[in-house]
C-alpha angles and dihedrals in degrees: 000000000000136000106275111150121167120209117241096255093051090049091049092053104030110026110024092043087069088063088072093060094075133034115265114254115233114267090223139026123211102245128187110236113243124195112295113269127214112253110224120233114256116222119223089189091058093045088051091051090052087057093048090052093053089051091050087068090056125233118350105219111157114259096027128114092242089052091054093046092053089046091057092048093050092049091049092047093054090047091049087056092055100258125142104234131208119193104206104196124200141154120255126194117193140151102339094339124103128198096344116186107256136174138196108211114213117190113190122199119191090000091183093059109100090203105083142171124196123220119183148171135163118254105193124093129218126275094213137035098213092164098050113124090224104076093202090061098051097093094052126095117258126224095234099210091161102021099065103344099069096054091049092047091055093047094049089053090049089052089055091051092051091050092051095037108038114219130207093228137082110247124189117192111196121188107197118212130208094027101129109044106084139103097197141026093273095062103040125097094007094160096053090044088054093046094048091054093041108035113198091237127033112260091003116173138156131200093244143339139221122206119202116205125165096348102152111065121121092236099039125153124182113206127183105272121212101237089050090051094047097050104025110017095145094055092043092056093045090053094049091045089053091048089054093052089051092052094248095118088110085076102026099062125186095230121120119225132185122275120288117200102228135142092286091068091064093044089054098045103033102031096029092226115142102239134176130203122227100199137158103243109123103151117110091255093042096253123153138249125286092259094060112124092354134106087255088080091095135117093285090070093058125100123201089206092056089049093048095049095047093043093048092051093050092044090052090050094058096039093047089046092051090063096039097259103116 
């Protein structure tokens, strides 16, 4: 994830105008309550191990051998957890790289269930570290433990929980590729743009979506981001209210920040699925932590407690939703 804030005027003219192109989806759907289900316990330790495993492959820049090796592992993990997996291949050009082999990974649980929820993150890591304090290190790829690795680590653990604790709900976990390697709006979020224009199933939709981006740092704070508020305010407020009940409001803070152009923008605009972004960007102007796009974005920045709290909230959302209680 990179700093890509859009001033209010630009958002009004260039981004939010797209909202008018399609009818707004309802913020809530009347659901029949089913018997309360037990919410499984999310393991911060297992999520942490999932991040370590990604980093064991090395950096995950699209088109590299380490990227391909990690992709194969991710696909196998989802299949081991009982998901039907689609590999959506495409070419991505960014920075000095042309037509890099890239893949969106779509893991479908209960694919026959028409009632669906989308969970997503990006799984690539950045080719350069332009914000690193050491100038000689700025042209080297970063590990991306938090920026990319953390969201994937959480979603893999949720996949394991779904496998071991069957849920009466369709869940689609989408790992977007080629998100984090641009320098301008044309080269960000290439995987989510491709997916939004080429949905993995004809007429695919979901009631709502949750994007996880940089959800593992020790000092993380997750404010209410403007695009999430604009397209999916009802879902955003319900997630934050649930986090408060679960005593995770030290992370899920009720502070509004400016828009961040992230994968959720394209899910909202192209797929018309109301989607929120859980993202570590707590400063008044929405900027990110000091490790962002530096070589400090390594395993040392990751907190098992942060992973556990985020993962438990998202797990509670989907299991509560499956029985009509979210």
